[in-house]
N, C-alpha and C positions, 0 to 999 in steps of 0.2 A: 504494499500499499504506500501510496506517495502522500506524504503529510506536510502541508505548508504551516509554519509557525512565526507568530509575530507578537510583539509586546511594546508598549510604550517604555518610557524611561523608569517608571515604577516597577514594571513587570520583566526588566531586563535581566536580572540576576535569576529569577525563577524560569525564565525562559531558557536559560542555558541547561538548567536541570531537566526541562521538559524535552528539549532536544535529546538528551541522553536517555530519557525513559523511552522516547520513541524509538530510537535506533538500537537501544538494547532488546527491544521488543521484535527487532527484526524488520522494521519499516524504513523507508527512505525518507529523510526529514530534510526539507530546506528552510533555512533561517531567512526570513524575509524582512528582518529588522525589528527594533531599533538595534544598534551595534555598541551602544554605550549608555552611560547614566544620564547623558545630557537631555535636557527636555526636548520632547518631541510632542506633536499633536496625534493622539490616538486615531482620529479618523483617517489618516494617511496610511497608517500601518494597517487598519482594518481593512481599507479599500484593496491595498495590495493582497493580503491574504484572501479576502473574498473573492476578488476577481480572478485569482489564481485557481480557486476551487471552482468557480462558476464557469470558468472557460474549459474545465475538463482536464487541466494539466495536473491537478491533484485530486486525490479521493476525498480527502478531509483536510480542514484547517483548525488550527488552535490558536486562539488569541488571549492575551493576558494584560490585565491593567489593574490598578489599584483595588476596584471593586468588581470588575468585569461587566459592569452595567454600560459604559461608554463604548467599549469595543463591540459588544452585542448590538446595541441599537445602531451603531454605524454599519456593521456587516449586514444587517438585515435589511439595509437599503439597497444593497446589490442584488439583482434580479437573479434568482436560482438559488439564493442562499437561505437556509433555515438554521439560523445560529441560536445556540441555546447557552444561557448562563447555568452552570451546574456547580452545586456546592457538594455534593455527595455522589456516591457510586449508583445508588437507586435512580437519580435524576439523569444522570449522565447515560444510563442504560436505556431508560424509558425515552430520554430524547432520541435515541437512535432507533428504538422498537416501534415507537408510536408516531414519531415526528419526522423520521428520516433526516434527522438534523445532520448537517454536514460541516457544521463549524462549532466548535466547543470554546466557550468562553469561560475564563478562569479568573478568580479574585486572588491577587497577592497575599491578601490577608488570611487566606485559608491555609497557608503554608504548605511546605512540600510533603508532608506527611499524609494529608487527605488527597493532594493533587495526584499523586502517583496512581492510587488505585482509581481515581476518577478517570484519568487520561486512559489508563488500560482497559477500563469498562467502555469508554467512548468508542475505542479501536477496535473491540471485540464483539460488541453487541451488534446485531443485525436488524435491519428494518423487517418488520413482521408482514408488512403488506395487508391482504384483506380489507377490513373495514377502515383500516389507518390509511389505506392508499386513497380511498374515497376523500378523506380529510386533507391529506396532503395535497391531493388534486385541486381542492377548494382554495388552499392557501396559494397554490400557483396562479389559480385563476384570477386572484386579488392583485397579482403583480402587473397584470394587464398586458 
């Protein structure tokens, strides 16, 4: 699986650890920024990751900022993206199973302990289709 990862300056340190988690799980991981602790606008990073996933170049994306909220809102503005802010394994798996989420958004404040299992869950859980496909189709129709 190809995974695009990005973070703002607050998520920079955690992003480095997430890149390790993804690659250690046997996936290809591309770091789309930021590359330092210097202040950066999270919508720019969100757009890079979201467009990389929406274009089909990547199977999934992971975005990190202080709360995860800003990157999630920004990523969801890109057509074809279903970004989900997940704080635990249950939500990460459900985001995949029921919503076919293709971008995982994470909060720095959750720390690395919780994040590792959340990332693994997001990468291993599969979309269930069935009745959920109808709902995902309704979401896609809202994009215009």
